C-alpha positions, 0 to 999 in steps of 0.5 A: 163646034164639037168637032173642033173640041174633039180635035183639040182634045185629040191633040192634047192627048197625043201630046201627053202620050208622046211626053209619057213615051219620052219619059219612059225612054229616058228612064230606060236609058238611065237604067242601061247607062247605070249598068254600063257605068258600073261594068268592068268592061267600060273603058272611057265610054267604050265597051271592051267586049264589043267595042261599042260607044256606050252612050250611043248603044244604051239609047238604041234598040240594041242589047248588051252583048254580055246580056246585062240589059 
């Protein structure tokens, strides 16, 4: 009985952590995208400095070539 409750609690805990991480990454993506959207090198969602697709790069583990984020 206690083992079953332990596994149920553990499942809810992991679900909560995964949702928390997801929210944190969405916030990071939004912050990066806002920086890129206000950048003078943003030309139709492509960076004129490095040639990356901005929406893809802001979601990755990469960094800005201009060191803005």
